[in-house]
C-alpha positions as a Markdown table, in Angstrom:
| # | Residue | x | y | z |
|---|---|---|---|---|
| 1 | Unk | -15.1 | 16.9 | 3.9 |
| 2 | Unk | -18.9 | 17.3 | 4.5 |
| 3 | Unk | -19.1 | 19.9 | 1.7 |
| 4 | Unk | -16.6 | 18.2 | -0.5 |
| 5 | Unk | -17.7 | 17.3 | -4.1 |
| 6 | Unk | -15.9 | 14.4 | -5.7 |
| 7 | Unk | -16.6 | 12.5 | -9.0 |
| 8 | Unk | -13.7 | 10.1 | -9.2 |
| 9 | Unk | -14.4 | 6.6 | -7.9 |
| 10 | Unk | -11.2 | 6.5 | -5.8 |
| 11 | Unk | -11.9 | 9.9 | -4.4 |
| 12 | Unk | -15.4 | 9.0 | -3.4 |
| 13 | Unk | -14.0 | 5.8 | -1.7 |
| 14 | Unk | -11.2 | 7.7 | 0.1 |
| 15 | Unk | -13.6 | 10.4 | 1.4 |
| 16 | Unk | -16.1 | 7.7 | 2.6 |
| 17 | Unk | -13.2 | 5.8 | 4.2 |
| 18 | Unk | -12.3 | 8.9 | 6.2 |
| 19 | Unk | -15.9 | 9.1 | 7.5 |
| 20 | Unk | -15.9 | 5.4 | 8.4 |
| 21 | Unk | -12.7 | 5.7 | 10.3 |
| 22 | Unk | -14.3 | 8.6 | 12.2 |
| 23 | Unk | -17.2 | 6.4 | 13.3 |
| 24 | Unk | -19.8 | 7.3 | 10.6 |
| 25 | Unk | -22.7 | 4.9 | 10.0 |
| 26 | Unk | -23.3 | 3.2 | 6.6 |
| 27 | Unk | -26.2 | 5.7 | 6.1 |
| 28 | Unk | -23.8 | 8.6 | 5.9 |
| 29 | Unk | -24.4 | 10.4 | 2.5 |
| 30 | Unk | -20.7 | 10.2 | 1.6 |
| 31 | Unk | -20.5 | 6.5 | 2.4 |
| 32 | Unk | -23.7 | 5.8 | 0.5 |
| 33 | Unk | -22.4 | 7.7 | -2.5 |
| 34 | Unk | -19.2 | 5.7 | -2.6 |
| 35 | Unk | -21.1 | 2.4 | -2.3 |
| 36 | Unk | -23.4 | 3.4 | -5.2 |
| 37 | Unk | -20.4 | 4.4 | -7.3 |
| 38 | Unk | -18.8 | 1.0 | -6.7 |
| 39 | Unk | -22.0 | -0.8 | -7.5 |
| 40 | Unk | -22.4 | 1.1 | -10.7 |
| 41 | Unk | -18.9 | 0.1 | -11.9 |
| 42 | Unk | -19.3 | -3.1 | -13.8 |
| 43 | Unk | -16.5 | -5.7 | -14.3 |
| 44 | Unk | -15.3 | -4.1 | -17.6 |
| 45 | Unk | -15.3 | -0.6 | -16.1 |
| 46 | Unk | -13.4 | -1.8 | -13.1 |
| 47 | Unk | -10.6 | -3.0 | -15.3 |
| 48 | Unk | -10.6 | 0.3 | -17.2 |
| 49 | Unk | -10.5 | 2.5 | -14.2 |
| 50 | Unk | -7.3 | 3.7 | -12.6 |
| 51 | Unk | -5.3 | 1.5 | -10.2 |
| 52 | Unk | -5.8 | 4.0 | -7.4 |
| 53 | Unk | -9.6 | 3.8 | -7.7 |
| 54 | Unk | -9.4 | 0.1 | -8.0 |
| 55 | Unk | -7.4 | -0.3 | -4.8 |
| 56 | Unk | -9.3 | 2.2 | -2.8 |
| 57 | Unk | -12.6 | 0.6 | -3.7 |
| 58 | Unk | -11.3 | -2.7 | -2.3 |
| 59 | Unk | -10.1 | -1.1 | 0.9 |
| 60 | Unk | -13.2 | 1.0 | 1.4 |
| 61 | Unk | -15.7 | -1.9 | 0.9 |
| 62 | Unk | -13.5 | -4.3 | 3.0 |
| 63 | Unk | -13.5 | -1.8 | 5.9 |
| 64 | Unk | -17.2 | -1.0 | 5.5 |
| 65 | Unk | -18.6 | -4.6 | 5.4 |
| 66 | Unk | -16.5 | -7.3 | 3.8 |
| 67 | Unk | -19.2 | -10.0 | 4.2 |
| 68 | Unk | -22.1 | -7.9 | 2.8 |
| 69 | Unk | -20.0 | -6.6 | -0.2 |
| 70 | Unk | -18.0 | -9.7 | -0.8 |
| 71 | Unk | -19.2 | -10.1 | -4.5 |
| 72 | Unk | -18.5 | -6.5 | -5.2 |
| 73 | Unk | -15.0 | -6.7 | -3.6 |
| 74 | Unk | -14.3 | -9.8 | -5.8 |
| 75 | Unk | -15.2 | -7.7 | -8.9 |
| 76 | Unk | -12.5 | -5.1 | -8.1 |
| 77 | Unk | -10.0 | -7.8 | -6.9 |
| 78 | Unk | -10.4 | -9.6 | -10.2 |
| 79 | Unk | -9.8 | -6.3 | -12.0 |
| 80 | Unk | -6.7 | -5.6 | -10.0 |
| 81 | Unk | -5.4 | -9.1 | -10.7 |
| 82 | Unk | -5.8 | -8.6 | -14.4 |
| 83 | Unk | -4.0 | -5.3 | -14.3 |
| 84 | Unk | -0.8 | -6.8 | -12.9 |
| 85 | Unk | 2.1 | -6.5 | -15.4 |
| 86 | Unk | 4.4 | -9.4 | -16.5 |
| 87 | Unk | 7.2 | -8.0 | -14.3 |
| 88 | Unk | 5.0 | -8.2 | -11.2 |
| 89 | Unk | 4.2 | -4.5 | -10.7 |
| 90 | Unk | 1.2 | -2.3 | -11.5 |
| 91 | Unk | 1.3 | 0.9 | -13.7 |
| 92 | Unk | -0.1 | 2.7 | -16.6 |
| 93 | Unk | -1.8 | 0.6 | -19.2 |
| 94 | Unk | 0.1 | 2.1 | -22.1 |
| 95 | Unk | 3.5 | 1.2 | -20.6 |
| 96 | Unk | 5.2 | -2.0 | -19.7 |
| 97 | Unk | 7.0 | -0.3 | -16.8 |
| 98 | Unk | 6.0 | -0.8 | -13.3 |
| 99 | Unk | 5.0 | 2.3 | -11.3 |
| 100 | Unk | 5.9 | 2.4 | -7.6 |
| 101 | Unk | 3.1 | 4.8 | -6.7 |
| 102 | Unk | 0.4 | 2.6 | -8.3 |
| 103 | Unk | 1.9 | -0.6 | -7.0 |
| 104 | Unk | 1.5 | 0.8 | -3.5 |
| 105 | Unk | -2.3 | 0.8 | -3.9 |
| 106 | Unk | -2.3 | -2.8 | -5.2 |
| 107 | Unk | -0.2 | -3.7 | -2.1 |
| 108 | Unk | -2.5 | -1.9 | 0.3 |
| 109 | Unk | -5.6 | -3.6 | -1.3 |
| 110 | Unk | -4.0 | -7.0 | -1.2 |
| 111 | Unk | -3.2 | -6.7 | 2.4 |
| 112 | Unk | -6.8 | -5.7 | 3.1 |
| 113 | Unk | -8.1 | -8.7 | 1.1 |
| 114 | Unk | -6.0 | -11.0 | 3.2 |
| 115 | Unk | -7.3 | -9.6 | 6.4 |
| 116 | Unk | -10.9 | -10.2 | 5.4 |
| 117 | Unk | -10.3 | -13.8 | 4.2 |
| 118 | Unk | -10.0 | -13.2 | 0.5 |
| 119 | Unk | -6.4 | -14.2 | -0.2 |
| 120 | Unk | -4.8 | -13.0 | -3.4 |
| 121 | Unk | -2.7 | -15.6 | -5.3 |
| 122 | Unk | 0.7 | -16.2 | -3.6 |
| 123 | Unk | 2.4 | -16.1 | -7.0 |
| 124 | Unk | 1.1 | -12.6 | -7.7 |
| 125 | Unk | 2.3 | -11.3 | -4.3 |
| 126 | Unk | 5.7 | -12.9 | -4.8 |
| 127 | Unk | 6.1 | -11.4 | -8.3 |
| 128 | Unk | 5.4 | -7.9 | -7.0 |
| 129 | Unk | 7.6 | -8.3 | -3.9 |
| 130 | Unk | 10.5 | -9.3 | -6.2 |
| 131 | Unk | 9.8 | -6.4 | -8.5 |
| 132 | Unk | 10.1 | -4.1 | -5.5 |
| 133 | Unk | 13.4 | -5.7 | -4.5 |
| 134 | Unk | 14.8 | -5.4 | -8.0 |
| 135 | Unk | 13.8 | -1.7 | -8.3 |
| 136 | Unk | 15.3 | -0.4 | -5.1 |
| 137 | Unk | 18.0 | 2.1 | -5.7 |
| 138 | Unk | 21.5 | 1.2 | -4.4 |
| 139 | Unk | 21.0 | 4.0 | -1.7 |
| 140 | Unk | 17.9 | 2.3 | -0.3 |
| 141 | Unk | 15.1 | 4.4 | -1.9 |
| 142 | Unk | 12.7 | 3.9 | -4.7 |
| 143 | Unk | 11.9 | 6.0 | -7.8 |
| 144 | Unk | 8.7 | 6.7 | -9.5 |
| 145 | Unk | 8.8 | 4.5 | -12.6 |
| 146 | Unk | 10.9 | 1.6 | -11.5 |
| 147 | Unk | 13.9 | 0.7 | -13.7 |
| 148 | Unk | 13.9 | -3.1 | -13.6 |
| 149 | Unk | 17.3 | -4.7 | -14.3 |
| 150 | Unk | 15.8 | -8.2 | -14.4 |
| 151 | Unk | 18.0 | -9.3 | -11.5 |
| 152 | Unk | 18.7 | -8.3 | -8.0 |
| 153 | Unk | 21.8 | -6.2 | -8.8 |
| 154 | Unk | 20.8 | -2.7 | -7.7 |
| 155 | Unk | 20.6 | 0.0 | -10.4 |
| 156 | Unk | 20.2 | 3.7 | -10.1 |
| 157 | Unk | 16.5 | 4.8 | -10.1 |
| 158 | Unk | 15.0 | 8.1 | -11.2 |
| 159 | Unk | 12.7 | 10.6 | -9.5 |
| 160 | Unk | 13.5 | 9.5 | -5.9 |
| 161 | Unk | 11.3 | 11.2 | -3.3 |
| 162 | Unk | 10.1 | 10.5 | 0.3 |
| 163 | Unk | 6.7 | 9.7 | -1.2 |
| 164 | Unk | 8.2 | 7.0 | -3.4 |
| 165 | Unk | 10.4 | 5.7 | -0.6 |
| 166 | Unk | 7.2 | 5.4 | 1.6 |
| 167 | Unk | 5.3 | 3.7 | -1.3 |
| 168 | Unk | 8.1 | 1.2 | -2.0 |
| 169 | Unk | 9.1 | 0.5 | 1.6 |
| 170 | Unk | 5.6 | 0.3 | 2.9 |
| 171 | Unk | 4.7 | -2.1 | 0.1 |
| 172 | Unk | 7.8 | -4.2 | 0.7 |
| 173 | Unk | 6.8 | -4.5 | 4.4 |
| 174 | Unk | 3.2 | -5.4 | 3.5 |
| 175 | Unk | 4.3 | -8.1 | 1.1 |
| 176 | Unk | 6.8 | -9.4 | 3.6 |
| 177 | Unk | 4.0 | -9.7 | 6.1 |
| 178 | Unk | 1.6 | -11.2 | 3.7 |
| 179 | Unk | 4.2 | -13.9 | 2.8 |
| 180 | Unk | 5.0 | -14.6 | 6.4 |
| 181 | Unk | 8.6 | -13.3 | 6.0 |
| 182 | Unk | 8.1 | -10.7 | 8.7 |
| 183 | Unk | 6.0 | -11.0 | 11.8 |
| 184 | Unk | 4.9 | -8.4 | 14.4 |
| 185 | Unk | 7.5 | -8.1 | 17.1 |
| 186 | Unk | 10.1 | -10.2 | 15.2 |
| 187 | Unk | 12.3 | -10.4 | 12.2 |
| 188 | Unk | 13.5 | -6.8 | 12.3 |
| 189 | Unk | 15.2 | -5.4 | 15.4 |
| 190 | Unk | 14.7 | -2.0 | 16.9 |
| 191 | Unk | 12.2 | -0.6 | 14.4 |
| 192 | Unk | 10.7 | 1.8 | 16.9 |
| 193 | Unk | 13.3 | 2.6 | 19.7 |
| 194 | Unk | 12.1 | 4.2 | 22.9 |
| 195 | Unk | 12.1 | 7.9 | 22.8 |
| 196 | Unk | 11.8 | 10.7 | 25.4 |
| 197 | Unk | 8.1 | 11.5 | 25.1 |
| 198 | Unk | 6.5 | 14.8 | 26.2 |
| 199 | Unk | 5.1 | 14.8 | 29.7 |
| 200 | Unk | 1.5 | 15.0 | 28.4 |
| 201 | Unk | 1.9 | 11.7 | 26.6 |
| 202 | Unk | 2.0 | 8.2 | 28.1 |
| 203 | Unk | 3.5 | 5.3 | 26.3 |
| 204 | Unk | 1.0 | 2.4 | 25.7 |
| 205 | Unk | 2.4 | -1.0 | 25.1 |
| 206 | Unk | 0.0 | -2.5 | 22.6 |
| 207 | Unk | -0.2 | -6.2 | 21.9 |
| 208 | Unk | 1.0 | -7.4 | 18.5 |
| 209 | Unk | -1.8 | -8.1 | 16.0 |
| 210 | Unk | -2.3 | -11.6 | 14.7 |
| 211 | Unk | -1.8 | -11.4 | 10.9 |
| 212 | Unk | -2.9 | -13.9 | 8.3 |
| 213 | Unk | -0.2 | -14.9 | 5.9 |
| 214 | Unk | 0.3 | -16.9 | 2.7 |
| 215 | Unk | 2.9 | -19.5 | 2.2 |
| 216 | Unk | 5.3 | -19.5 | -0.7 |
| 217 | Unk | 9.0 | -19.9 | -1.4 |
| 218 | Unk | 9.6 | -17.4 | -4.2 |
| 219 | Unk | 11.0 | -14.5 | -2.2 |
| 220 | Unk | 14.3 | -14.4 | -0.2 |
| 221 | Unk | 13.6 | -13.4 | 3.4 |
| 222 | Unk | 17.2 | -12.3 | 3.8 |
| 223 | Unk | 17.0 | -10.1 | 0.7 |
| 224 | Unk | 13.6 | -8.6 | 1.8 |
| 225 | Unk | 14.9 | -7.8 | 5.3 |
| 226 | Unk | 18.0 | -6.2 | 3.9 |
| 227 | Unk | 15.9 | -4.1 | 1.6 |
| 228 | Unk | 13.8 | -2.9 | 4.5 |
| 229 | Unk | 16.9 | -2.0 | 6.5 |
| 230 | Unk | 18.4 | 0.0 | 3.6 |
| 231 | Unk | 15.1 | 1.8 | 3.1 |
| 232 | Unk | 14.8 | 2.8 | 6.7 |
| 233 | Unk | 18.4 | 4.1 | 6.7 |
| 234 | Unk | 17.6 | 6.3 | 3.6 |
| 235 | Unk | 14.5 | 7.7 | 5.4 |
| 236 | Unk | 16.4 | 8.4 | 8.6 |
| 237 | Unk | 19.1 | 10.2 | 6.6 |
| 238 | Unk | 16.9 | 12.2 | 4.2 |
| 239 | Unk | 13.5 | 12.9 | 5.8 |
| 240 | Unk | 12.7 | 16.4 | 7.1 |
| 241 | Unk | 9.4 | 18.2 | 7.8 |
| 242 | Unk | 10.5 | 20.7 | 5.1 |
| 243 | Unk | 10.1 | 18.0 | 2.5 |
| 244 | Unk | 6.4 | 17.7 | 3.3 |
| 245 | Unk | 5.9 | 21.5 | 2.9 |
| 246 | Unk | 7.7 | 21.5 | -0.5 |
| 247 | Unk | 6.0 | 18.3 | -1.8 |
| 248 | Unk | 4.0 | 18.7 | -5.0 |
| 249 | Unk | 1.3 | 16.4 | -3.7 |
| 250 | Unk | 1.5 | 16.9 | 0.1 |
| 251 | Unk | -1.6 | 15.0 | 1.0 |
| 252 | Unk | -0.6 | 12.0 | -1.0 |
| 253 | Unk | 2.8 | 12.1 | 0.6 |
| 254 | Unk | 1.3 | 12.2 | 4.1 |
| 255 | Unk | -0.9 | 9.3 | 3.4 |
| 256 | Unk | 2.0 | 7.2 | 1.9 |
| 257 | Unk | 4.1 | 8.2 | 4.9 |
| 258 | Unk | 1.4 | 7.3 | 7.4 |
| 259 | Unk | 0.9 | 3.9 | 5.8 |
| 260 | Unk | 4.6 | 3.1 | 5.7 |
| 261 | Unk | 5.1 | 4.1 | 9.4 |
| 262 | Unk | 2.0 | 2.2 | 10.4 |
| 263 | Unk | 3.3 | -1.0 | 8.9 |
| 264 | Unk | 6.8 | -0.3 | 10.2 |
| 265 | Unk | 5.4 | -0.1 | 13.7 |
């Protein structure tokens, strides 16, 4: 990425995030470029930019220095809040439909906000969690543009892919955690069963992280856990490495898959 040229706000933030995760200092040219791009995006422009850029700006700034950039993070968090649709999801401005892909980036950014002590409104989180539950296909997956029946009776979705399953299921897990409906080490049994590892690897038993959570009563814990179980079953049945090789947006798919599996573990 050292020689990569990027103009989009979200792209700049994602590249900078990669350098931060690799141990780069705030003086890294790519990190500085992303900060400057965020700072030059005023409140009106933040609302006008795409949801992906909005979410990645929140994640990047929170990971970089949440205290130092608190006001700037608030600017993008306010923009994200204003972009939420009446049905609880996020999507294209010209459409009333929710978009599973874009909703994923709102979910990722909201989880990040909670971890740095900038809690989103519980009503907003509950509204999106319920949208995800309403737009899960009967077979357990999610489609691209969610078909919302207005109730929790599953309806067939369109454009189902592993990327959208990862986006929908990862977001459902995130909001379940944010709302305190799932907790590390509890709530869902046998998520990561023991496997026969290669001899070069040694299993490390990591302690569960302590997560902040909001408190609300607008989402059914039973319904959410059932949705997670159905989503995992779809993944176990349908995933193969060949799907990654044939994916139209393979890097996007890998990132969505990594986020889903991270929150699952």
